[in-house]
N, CA, C and O atoms as a Tinker XYZ file with bonds, in Angstrom:
   416  protein
     1  N    -33.901000  -74.776000    5.898000    73     2
     2  CA   -33.211000  -74.101000    4.823000    64     1     3
     3  C    -33.629000  -72.631000    4.738000    63     2     4     5
     4  O    -32.800000  -71.754000    4.495000    81     3
     5  N    -34.928000  -72.373000    4.943000    73     3     6
     6  CA   -35.407000  -70.994000    4.848000    64     5     7
     7  C    -34.871000  -70.146000    6.001000    63     6     8     9
     8  O    -34.654000  -68.947000    5.830000    81     7
     9  N    -34.654000  -70.750000    7.173000    73     7    10
    10  CA   -34.078000  -69.985000    8.287000    64     9    11
    11  C    -32.634000  -69.617000    7.997000    63    10    12    13
    12  O    -32.176000  -68.543000    8.387000    81    11
    13  N    -31.912000  -70.500000    7.314000    73    11    14
    14  CA   -30.532000  -70.195000    6.941000    64    13    15
    15  C    -30.486000  -69.054000    5.930000    63    14    16    17
    16  O    -29.624000  -68.179000    6.021000    81    15
    17  N    -31.402000  -69.059000    4.975000    73    15    18
    18  CA   -31.460000  -68.013000    3.960000    64    17    19
    19  C    -31.834000  -66.685000    4.606000    63    18    20    21
    20  O    -31.227000  -65.659000    4.297000    81    19
    21  N    -32.825000  -66.688000    5.499000    73    19    22
    22  CA   -33.232000  -65.437000    6.146000    64    21    23
    23  C    -32.120000  -64.923000    7.068000    63    22    24    25
    24  O    -31.915000  -63.714000    7.164000    81    23
    25  N    -31.411000  -65.814000    7.737000    73    23    26
    26  CA   -30.293000  -65.393000    8.590000    64    25    27
    27  C    -29.169000  -64.810000    7.739000    63    26    28    29
    28  O    -28.557000  -63.807000    8.106000    81    27
    29  N    -28.905000  -65.445000    6.603000    73    27    30
    30  CA   -27.872000  -64.948000    5.693000    64    29    31
    31  C    -28.262000  -63.585000    5.120000    63    30    32    33
    32  O    -27.414000  -62.703000    4.985000    81    31
    33  N    -29.537000  -63.413000    4.786000    73    31    34
    34  CA   -30.024000  -62.127000    4.285000    64    33    35
    35  C    -29.892000  -61.053000    5.358000    63    34    36    37
    36  O    -29.500000  -59.924000    5.063000    81    35
    37  N    -30.216000  -61.398000    6.593000    73    35    38
    38  CA   -30.131000  -60.440000    7.696000    64    37    39
    39  C    -28.680000  -60.004000    7.908000    63    38    40    41
    40  O    -28.406000  -58.817000    8.085000    81    39
    41  N    -27.769000  -60.947000    7.889000    73    39    42
    42  CA   -26.350000  -60.623000    8.051000    64    41    43
    43  C    -25.865000  -59.776000    6.882000    63    42    44    45
    44  O    -25.102000  -58.828000    7.070000    81    43
    45  N    -26.308000  -60.118000    5.679000    73    43    46
    46  CA   -25.922000  -59.350000    4.498000    64    45    47
    47  C    -26.417000  -57.909000    4.596000    63    46    48    49
    48  O    -25.678000  -56.975000    4.285000    81    47
    49  N    -27.654000  -57.729000    5.023000    73    47    50
    50  CA   -28.198000  -56.377000    5.188000    64    49    51
    51  C    -27.434000  -55.597000    6.260000    63    50    52    53
    52  O    -27.155000  -54.411000    6.085000    81    51
    53  N    -27.102000  -56.252000    7.352000    73    51    54
    54  CA   -26.343000  -55.593000    8.419000    64    53    55
    55  C    -24.958000  -55.177000    7.929000    63    54    56    57
    56  O    -24.493000  -54.079000    8.233000    81    55
    57  N    -24.306000  -56.050000    7.177000    73    55    58
    58  CA   -22.991000  -55.716000    6.628000    64    57    59
    59  C    -23.078000  -54.529000    5.671000    63    58    60    61
    60  O    -22.230000  -53.636000    5.702000    81    59
    61  N    -24.095000  -54.523000    4.831000    73    59    62
    62  CA   -24.280000  -53.400000    3.907000    64    61    63
    63  C    -24.509000  -52.091000    4.661000    63    62    64    65
    64  O    -23.951000  -51.056000    4.298000    81    63
    65  N    -25.327000  -52.140000    5.709000    73    63    66
    66  CA   -25.582000  -50.935000    6.508000    64    65    67
    67  C    -24.305000  -50.430000    7.164000    63    66    68    69
    68  O    -24.023000  -49.232000    7.141000    81    67
    69  N    -23.534000  -51.340000    7.748000    73    67    70
    70  CA   -22.279000  -50.945000    8.409000    64    69    71
    71  C    -21.276000  -50.389000    7.395000    63    70    72    73
    72  O    -20.560000  -49.430000    7.683000    81    71
    73  N    -21.232000  -50.989000    6.225000    73    71    74
    74  CA   -20.328000  -50.526000    5.173000    64    73    75
    75  C    -20.700000  -49.111000    4.740000    63    74    76    77
    76  O    -19.823000  -48.265000    4.567000    81    75
    77  N    -21.999000  -48.846000    4.563000    73    75    78
    78  CA   -22.460000  -47.496000    4.205000    64    77    79
    79  C    -22.103000  -46.497000    5.299000    63    78    80    81
    80  O    -21.653000  -45.391000    5.000000    81    79
    81  N    -22.299000  -46.870000    6.564000    73    79    82
    82  CA   -21.951000  -45.982000    7.677000    64    81    83
    83  C    -20.456000  -45.701000    7.699000    63    82    84    85
    84  O    -20.030000  -44.583000    7.990000    81    83
    85  N    -19.674000  -46.704000    7.394000    73    83    86
    86  CA   -18.221000  -46.546000    7.383000    64    85    87
    87  C    -17.776000  -45.575000    6.292000    63    86    88    89
    88  O    -16.857000  -44.784000    6.502000    81    87
    89  N    -18.417000  -45.631000    5.140000    73    87    90
    90  CA   -18.023000  -44.790000    4.018000    64    89    91
    91  C    -18.574000  -43.373000    4.097000    63    90    92    93
    92  O    -18.025000  -42.464000    3.476000    81    91
    93  N    -19.640000  -43.174000    4.845000    73    91    94
    94  CA   -20.208000  -41.832000    4.980000    64    93    95
    95  C    -19.390000  -41.053000    5.995000    63    94    96    97
    96  O    -19.503000  -41.263000    7.202000    81    95
    97  N    -18.571000  -40.160000    5.487000    73    95    98
    98  CA   -17.734000  -39.354000    6.360000    64    97    99
    99  C    -18.409000  -38.023000    6.612000    63    98   100   101
   100  O    -18.899000  -37.375000    5.687000    81    99
   101  N    -18.432000  -37.623000    7.863000    73    99   102
   102  CA   -18.965000  -36.313000    8.199000    64   101   103
   103  C    -17.957000  -35.265000    7.774000    63   102   104   105
   104  O    -16.753000  -35.471000    7.930000    81   103
   105  N    -18.420000  -34.149000    7.244000    73   103   106
   106  CA   -17.470000  -33.096000    6.872000    64   105   107
   107  C    -16.748000  -32.569000    8.104000    63   106   108   109
   108  O    -17.366000  -32.257000    9.121000    81   107
   109  N    -15.451000  -32.479000    7.993000    73   107   110
   110  CA   -14.637000  -32.001000    9.105000    64   109   111
   111  C    -14.659000  -30.487000    9.096000    63   110   112   113
   112  O    -14.373000  -29.848000    8.083000    81   111
   113  N    -15.002000  -29.930000   10.234000    73   111   114
   114  CA   -15.026000  -28.476000   10.329000    64   113   115
   115  C    -13.596000  -27.955000   10.281000    63   114   116   117
   116  O    -12.689000  -28.511000   10.900000    81   115
   117  N    -13.423000  -26.891000    9.544000    73   115   118
   118  CA   -12.091000  -26.320000    9.357000    64   117   119
   119  C    -11.481000  -25.903000   10.690000    63   118   120   121
   120  O    -12.153000  -25.339000   11.553000    81   119
   121  N    -10.204000  -26.192000   10.834000    73   119   122
   122  CA    -9.502000  -25.810000   12.051000    64   121   123
   123  C     -9.298000  -24.306000   12.084000    63   122   124   125
   124  O     -9.079000  -23.663000   11.058000    81   123
   125  N     -9.376000  -23.769000   13.283000    73   123   126
   126  CA    -9.184000  -22.333000   13.465000    64   125   127
   127  C     -8.158000  -22.107000   14.554000    63   126   128   129
   128  O     -8.001000  -22.915000   15.470000    81   127
   129  N     -7.469000  -20.994000   14.434000    73   127   130
   130  CA    -6.551000  -20.571000   15.486000    64   129   131
   131  C     -7.366000  -20.217000   16.722000    63   130   132   133
   132  O     -8.462000  -19.671000   16.596000    81   131
   133  N     -6.854000  -20.517000   17.918000    73   131   134
   134  CA    -7.534000  -20.041000   19.127000    64   133   135
   135  C     -7.603000  -18.509000   19.109000    63   134   136   137
   136  O     -6.716000  -17.850000   18.566000    81   135
   137  N     -8.653000  -17.952000   19.702000    73   135   138
   138  CA    -8.895000  -16.504000   19.641000    64   137   139
   139  C     -7.730000  -15.698000   20.199000    63   138   140   141
   140  O     -7.356000  -14.673000   19.629000    81   139
   141  N     -7.153000  -16.153000   21.310000    73   139   142
   142  CA    -6.042000  -15.403000   21.909000    64   141   143
   143  C     -4.818000  -15.403000   20.996000    63   142   144   145
   144  O     -4.139000  -14.385000   20.865000    81   143
   145  N     -4.539000  -16.534000   20.372000    73   143   146
   146  CA    -3.401000  -16.631000   19.457000    64   145   147
   147  C     -3.645000  -15.791000   18.203000    63   146   148   149
   148  O     -2.735000  -15.120000   17.716000    81   147
   149  N     -4.864000  -15.827000   17.687000    73   147   150
   150  CA    -5.209000  -15.040000   16.510000    64   149   151
   151  C     -5.039000  -13.550000   16.793000    63   150   152   153
   152  O     -4.464000  -12.824000   15.983000    81   151
   153  N     -5.538000  -13.098000   17.937000    73   151   154
   154  CA    -5.403000  -11.689000   18.316000    64   153   155
   155  C     -3.937000  -11.303000   18.444000    63   154   156   157
   156  O     -3.527000  -10.240000   17.976000    81   155
   157  N     -3.147000  -12.164000   19.078000    73   155   158
   158  CA    -1.718000  -11.893000   19.250000    64   157   159
   159  C     -1.018000  -11.784000   17.891000    63   158   160   161
   160  O     -0.265000  -10.838000   17.658000    81   159
   161  N     -1.259000  -12.736000   17.005000    73   159   162
   162  CA    -0.618000  -12.726000   15.692000    64   161   163
   163  C     -1.036000  -11.509000   14.873000    63   162   164   165
   164  O     -0.206000  -10.894000   14.204000    81   163
   165  N     -2.318000  -11.162000   14.923000    73   163   166
   166  CA    -2.788000   -9.986000   14.185000    64   165   167
   167  C     -2.139000   -8.714000   14.716000    63   166   168   169
   168  O     -1.724000   -7.855000   13.938000    81   167
   169  N     -2.048000   -8.592000   16.042000    73   167   170
   170  CA    -1.396000   -7.415000   16.636000    64   169   171
   171  C      0.074000   -7.338000   16.244000    63   170   172   173
   172  O      0.576000   -6.257000   15.938000    81   171
   173  N      0.764000   -8.468000   16.250000    73   171   174
   174  CA     2.170000   -8.501000   15.844000    64   173   175
   175  C      2.317000   -8.100000   14.375000    63   174   176   177
   176  O      3.228000   -7.350000   14.023000    81   175
   177  N      1.436000   -8.592000   13.532000    73   175   178
   178  CA     1.502000   -8.268000   12.102000    64   177   179
   179  C      1.267000   -6.782000   11.866000    63   178   180   181
   180  O      1.897000   -6.185000   10.993000    81   179
   181  N      0.363000   -6.177000   12.642000    73   179   182
   182  CA     0.097000   -4.743000   12.479000    64   181   183
   183  C      1.239000   -3.905000   13.049000    63   182   184   185
   184  O      1.664000   -2.928000   12.431000    81   183
   185  N      1.734000   -4.286000   14.227000    73   183   186
   186  CA     2.792000   -3.521000   14.889000    64   185   187
   187  C      4.100000   -3.582000   14.113000    63   186   188   189
   188  O      4.777000   -2.568000   13.946000    81   187
   189  N      4.451000   -4.766000   13.642000    73   187   190
   190  CA     5.744000   -4.964000   12.973000    64   189   191
   191  C      5.663000   -4.869000   11.454000    63   190   192   193
   192  O      6.655000   -5.084000   10.756000    81   191
   193  N      4.490000   -4.547000   10.953000    73   191   194
   194  CA     4.275000   -4.330000    9.521000    64   193   195
   195  C      4.688000   -5.560000    8.693000    63   194   196   197
   196  O      5.455000   -5.458000    7.736000    81   195
   197  N      4.156000   -6.720000    9.093000    73   195   198
   198  CA     4.427000   -7.961000    8.373000    64   197   199
   199  C      3.495000   -8.084000    7.172000    63   198   200   201
   200  O      2.349000   -7.635000    7.203000    81   199
   201  N      4.006000   -8.693000    6.131000    73   199   202
   202  CA     3.215000   -9.034000    4.952000    64   201   203
   203  C      2.629000  -10.417000    5.214000    63   202   204   205
   204  O      3.376000  -11.387000    5.338000    81   203
   205  N      1.298000  -10.523000    5.302000    73   203   206
   206  CA     0.662000  -11.767000    5.733000    64   205   207
   207  C     -0.467000  -12.174000    4.791000    63   206   208   209
   208  O     -0.930000  -11.399000    3.955000    81   207
   209  N     -0.882000  -13.410000    4.963000    73   207   210
   210  CA    -2.077000  -13.919000    4.301000    64   209   211
   211  C     -3.079000  -14.296000    5.371000    63   210   212   213
   212  O     -2.753000  -15.026000    6.307000    81   211
   213  N     -4.298000  -13.799000    5.236000    73   211   214
   214  CA    -5.394000  -14.191000    6.113000    64   213   215
   215  C     -6.169000  -15.302000    5.413000    63   214   216   217
   216  O     -6.652000  -15.120000    4.296000    81   215
   217  N     -6.283000  -16.437000    6.064000    73   215   218
   218  CA    -7.060000  -17.551000    5.530000    64   217   219
   219  C     -8.438000  -17.458000    6.171000    63   218   220   221
   220  O     -8.570000  -17.514000    7.393000    81   219
   221  N     -9.451000  -17.318000    5.343000    73   219   222
   222  CA   -10.797000  -17.040000    5.827000    64   221   223
   223  C    -11.668000  -18.283000    5.834000    63   222   224   225
   224  O    -11.377000  -19.274000    5.165000    81   223
   225  N    -12.741000  -18.208000    6.604000    73   223   226
   226  CA   -13.727000  -19.279000    6.663000    64   225   227
   227  C    -14.544000  -19.245000    5.379000    63   226   228   229
   228  O    -14.967000  -18.177000    4.936000    81   227
   229  N    -14.761000  -20.398000    4.790000    73   227   230
   230  CA   -15.568000  -20.471000    3.571000    64   229   231
   231  C    -15.353000  -21.792000    2.869000    63   230   232   233
   232  O    -14.378000  -22.495000    3.133000    81   231
   233  N    -16.264000  -22.129000    1.976000    73   231   234
   234  CA   -16.180000  -23.401000    1.263000    64   233   235
   235  C    -14.961000  -23.493000    0.363000    63   234   236   237
   236  O    -14.337000  -24.550000    0.263000    81   235
   237  N    -14.625000  -22.404000   -0.284000    73   235   238
   238  CA   -13.502000  -22.427000   -1.211000    64   237   239
   239  C    -12.218000  -21.890000   -0.582000    63   238   240   241
   240  O    -11.258000  -21.596000   -1.294000    81   239
   241  N    -12.194000  -21.761000    0.743000    73   239   242
   242  CA   -11.040000  -21.287000    1.514000    64   241   243
   243  C    -10.430000  -20.018000    0.926000    63   242   244   245
   244  O     -9.293000  -20.034000    0.454000    81   243
   245  N    -11.178000  -18.928000    0.956000    73   243   246
   246  CA   -10.648000  -17.670000    0.415000    64   245   247
   247  C     -9.495000  -17.129000    1.250000    63   246   248   249
   248  O     -9.375000  -17.438000    2.436000    81   247
   249  N     -8.659000  -16.325000    0.625000    73   247   250
   250  CA    -7.532000  -15.702000    1.320000    64   249   251
   251  C     -7.464000  -14.223000    0.965000    63   250   252   253
   252  O     -7.972000  -13.785000   -0.068000    81   251
   253  N     -6.817000  -13.462000    1.855000    73   251   254
   254  CA    -6.501000  -12.058000    1.609000    64   253   255
   255  C     -5.037000  -11.878000    1.953000    63   254   256   257
   256  O     -4.590000  -12.329000    3.008000    81   255
   257  N     -4.289000  -11.232000    1.088000    73   255   258
   258  CA    -2.862000  -11.045000    1.310000    64   257   259
   259  C     -2.532000   -9.564000    1.271000    63   258   260   261
   260  O     -3.003000   -8.830000    0.402000    81   259
   261  N     -1.707000   -9.131000    2.235000    73   259   262
   262  CA    -1.283000   -7.739000    2.263000    64   261   263
   263  C     -0.810000   -7.331000    3.644000    63   262   264   265
   264  O     -0.487000   -8.173000    4.481000    81   263
   265  N     -0.773000   -6.015000    3.871000    73   263   266
   266  CA    -0.381000   -5.454000    5.160000    64   265   267
   267  C     -1.641000   -5.111000    5.940000    63   266   268   269
   268  O     -2.625000   -4.648000    5.363000    81   267
   269  N     -1.615000   -5.336000    7.243000    73   267   270
   270  CA    -2.801000   -5.180000    8.069000    64   269   271
   271  C     -2.823000   -3.857000    8.811000    63   270   272   273
   272  O     -1.783000   -3.298000    9.161000    81   271
   273  N     -4.029000   -3.373000    9.040000    73   271   274
   274  CA    -4.249000   -2.236000    9.932000    64   273   275
   275  C     -5.607000   -2.437000   10.596000    63   274   276   277
   276  O     -6.474000   -3.140000   10.078000    81   275
   277  N     -5.769000   -1.804000   11.750000    73   275   278
   278  CA    -7.002000   -1.971000   12.519000    64   277   279
   279  C     -8.141000   -1.204000   11.861000    63   278   280   281
   280  O     -7.990000   -0.036000   11.503000    81   279
   281  N     -9.268000   -1.863000   11.706000    73   279   282
   282  CA   -10.463000   -1.227000   11.169000    64   281   283
   283  C    -11.466000   -0.996000   12.286000    63   282   284   285
   284  O    -11.180000   -1.300000   13.444000    81   283
   285  N    -12.620000   -0.471000   11.961000    73   283   286
   286  CA   -13.639000   -0.234000   12.985000    64   285   287
   287  C    -14.318000   -1.528000   13.426000    63   286   288   289
   288  O    -14.542000   -2.426000   12.615000    81   287
   289  N    -14.639000   -1.614000   14.697000    73   287   290
   290  CA   -15.448000   -2.707000   15.255000    64   289   291
   291  C    -15.015000   -4.108000   14.840000    63   290   292   293
   292  O    -15.676000   -4.721000   14.002000    81   291
   293  N    -13.973000   -4.612000   15.373000    73   291   294
   294  CA   -13.511000   -5.988000   15.140000    64   293   295
   295  C    -13.265000   -6.314000   13.665000    63   294   296   297
   296  O    -13.516000   -7.434000   13.223000    81   295
   297  N    -12.785000   -5.354000   12.928000    73   295   298
   298  CA   -12.434000   -5.620000   11.534000    64   297   299
   299  C    -10.957000   -5.329000   11.309000    63   298   300   301
   300  O    -10.345000   -4.529000   12.018000    81   299
   301  N    -10.415000   -5.983000   10.328000    73   299   302
   302  CA    -9.025000   -5.811000    9.929000    64   301   303
   303  C     -9.025000   -5.320000    8.485000    63   302   304   305
   304  O     -9.713000   -5.878000    7.630000    81   303
   305  N     -8.253000   -4.279000    8.224000    73   303   306
   306  CA    -8.102000   -3.775000    6.863000    64   305   307
   307  C     -6.855000   -4.397000    6.259000    63   306   308   309
   308  O     -5.787000   -4.372000    6.871000    81   307
   309  N     -6.982000   -4.944000    5.087000    73   307   310
   310  CA    -5.871000   -5.593000    4.388000    64   309   311
   311  C     -5.542000   -4.744000    3.169000    63   310   312   313
   312  O     -6.344000   -4.625000    2.243000    81   311
   313  N     -4.343000   -4.152000    3.184000    73   311   314
   314  CA    -3.911000   -3.285000    2.092000    64   313   315
   315  C     -2.896000   -4.025000    1.236000    63   314   316   317
   316  O     -1.909000   -4.557000    1.744000    81   315
   317  N     -3.145000   -4.052000   -0.048000    73   315   318
   318  CA    -2.255000   -4.723000   -0.978000    64   317   319
   319  C     -1.167000   -3.757000   -1.419000    63   318   320   321
   320  O     -1.470000   -2.625000   -1.794000    81   319
   321  N      0.093000   -4.177000   -1.382000    73   319   322
   322  CA     1.164000   -3.278000   -1.810000    64   321   323
   323  C      1.071000   -2.988000   -3.307000    63   322   324   325
   324  O      0.672000   -3.845000   -4.095000    81   323
   325  N      1.442000   -1.778000   -3.679000    73   323   326
   326  CA     1.475000   -1.343000   -5.080000    64   325   327
   327  C      0.094000   -1.333000   -5.733000    63   326   328   329
   328  O     -0.016000   -1.322000   -6.959000    81   327
   329  N     -0.955000   -1.336000   -4.917000    73   327   330
   330  CA    -2.311000   -1.252000   -5.451000    64   329   331
   331  C     -3.095000   -0.267000   -4.601000    63   330   332   333
   332  O     -2.725000    0.010000   -3.460000    81   331
   333  N     -4.142000    0.243000   -5.140000    73   331   334
   334  CA    -4.971000    1.183000   -4.393000    64   333   335
   335  C     -6.201000    0.495000   -3.820000    63   334   336   337
   336  O     -7.237000    1.126000   -3.614000    81   335
   337  N     -6.079000   -0.798000   -3.564000    73   335   338
   338  CA    -7.222000   -1.558000   -3.088000    64   337   339
   339  C     -7.016000   -2.005000   -1.647000    63   338   340   341
   340  O     -5.936000   -2.466000   -1.280000    81   339
   341  N     -8.056000   -1.866000   -0.837000    73   339   342
   342  CA    -8.041000   -2.323000    0.543000    64   341   343
   343  C     -9.263000   -3.202000    0.760000    63   342   344   345
   344  O    -10.367000   -2.853000    0.342000    81   343
   345  N     -9.067000   -4.340000    1.414000    73   343   346
   346  CA   -10.171000   -5.246000    1.726000    64   345   347
   347  C    -10.429000   -5.229000    3.219000    63   346   348   349
   348  O     -9.562000   -4.855000    4.010000    81   347
   349  N    -11.624000   -5.635000    3.594000    73   347   350
   350  CA   -12.017000   -5.662000    5.000000    64   349   351
   351  C    -12.356000   -7.095000    5.382000    63   350   352   353
   352  O    -13.084000   -7.780000    4.664000    81   351
   353  N    -11.821000   -7.549000    6.522000    73   351   354
   354  CA   -12.146000   -8.874000    7.050000    64   353   355
   355  C    -12.590000   -8.719000    8.497000    63   354   356   357
   356  O    -11.948000   -8.015000    9.276000    81   355
   357  N    -13.671000   -9.368000    8.851000    73   355   358
   358  CA   -14.137000   -9.365000   10.235000    64   357   359
   359  C    -13.375000  -10.451000   10.990000    63   358   360   361
   360  O    -13.008000  -11.474000   10.411000    81   359
   361  N    -13.141000  -10.229000   12.273000    73   359   362
   362  CA   -12.377000  -11.199000   13.067000    64   361   363
   363  C    -13.014000  -12.589000   13.047000    63   362   364   365
   364  O    -12.303000  -13.593000   13.085000    81   363
   365  N    -14.330000  -12.656000   12.989000    73   363   366
   366  CA   -15.004000  -13.956000   12.988000    64   365   367
   367  C    -14.807000  -14.715000   11.674000    63   366   368   369
   368  O    -15.070000  -15.917000   11.617000    81   367
   369  N    -14.353000  -14.040000   10.626000    73   367   370
   370  CA   -14.121000  -14.687000    9.331000    64   369   371
   371  C    -12.739000  -15.324000    9.225000    63   370   372   373
   372  O    -12.518000  -16.166000    8.355000    81   371
   373  N    -11.814000  -14.942000   10.086000    73   371   374
   374  CA   -10.417000  -15.357000    9.938000    64   373   375
   375  C    -10.190000  -16.712000   10.598000    63   374   376   377
   376  O    -10.454000  -16.881000   11.789000    81   375
   377  N     -9.698000  -17.683000    9.817000    73   375   378
   378  CA    -9.341000  -18.998000   10.355000    64   377   379
   379  C     -7.946000  -18.966000   10.955000    63   378   380   381
   380  O     -7.745000  -19.363000   12.103000    81   379
   381  N     -6.980000  -18.490000   10.172000    73   379   382
   382  CA    -5.617000  -18.372000   10.680000    64   381   383
   383  C     -4.836000  -17.377000    9.844000    63   382   384   385
   384  O     -5.273000  -16.958000    8.772000    81   383
   385  N     -3.661000  -17.005000   10.362000    73   383   386
   386  CA    -2.796000  -16.009000    9.736000    64   385   387
   387  C     -1.470000  -16.671000    9.411000    63   386   388   389
   388  O     -0.942000  -17.434000   10.220000    81   387
   389  N     -0.927000  -16.388000    8.237000    73   387   390
   390  CA     0.414000  -16.883000    7.911000    64   389   391
   391  C      1.258000  -15.726000    7.392000    63   390   392   393
   392  O      0.800000  -14.907000    6.595000    81   391
   393  N      2.489000  -15.681000    7.859000    73   391   394
   394  CA     3.418000  -14.621000    7.477000    64   393   395
   395  C      4.136000  -15.009000    6.196000    63   394   396   397
   396  O      4.572000  -16.150000    6.044000    81   395
   397  N      4.258000  -14.063000    5.276000    73   395   398
   398  CA     4.870000  -14.363000    3.982000    64   397   399
   399  C      6.276000  -13.819000    3.826000    63   398   400   401
   400  O      7.067000  -14.380000    3.067000    81   399
   401  N      6.610000  -12.740000    4.524000    73   399   402
   402  CA     7.910000  -12.110000    4.296000    64   401   403
   403  C      8.982000  -12.598000    5.262000    63   402   404   405
   404  O      9.975000  -11.908000    5.486000    81   403
   405  N      8.790000  -13.766000    5.826000    73   403   406
   406  CA     9.754000  -14.306000    6.774000    64   405   407
   407  C     10.889000  -14.973000    6.015000    63   406   408   409
   408  O     10.653000  -15.827000    5.161000    81   407
   409  N     12.115000  -14.586000    6.324000    73   407   410
   410  CA    13.268000  -15.231000    5.688000    64   409   411
   411  C     14.099000  -15.909000    6.762000    63   410   412   413
   412  O     14.525000  -15.275000    7.727000    81   411
   413  N     14.321000  -17.176000    6.591000    73   411   414
   414  CA    15.054000  -17.962000    7.594000    64   413   415
   415  C     16.543000  -17.880000    7.386000    63   414   416
   416  O     17.307000  -18.482000    8.141000    81   415
């Protein structure tokens, strides 16, 4: 009888461990645009003067919206229309770019 109880306890402990492992999800790293695609999209946005949103790396998924221009040393300047404010984003901070002024 005691071997049955110990075997049942062992199985119960194993099930609990597997259940905990199943429920513990590893945080998924945020997807990023490939570097070549990101560079291409940024160049197109600057050349064609597109109004875009830059989605940045970060816990709260920050964004910058405006018109782009090239800054010094791998940086992008984001100018907001009708405002006198310009923000700076480094290329390593940008997850992806989305165009806002596209009309289908």
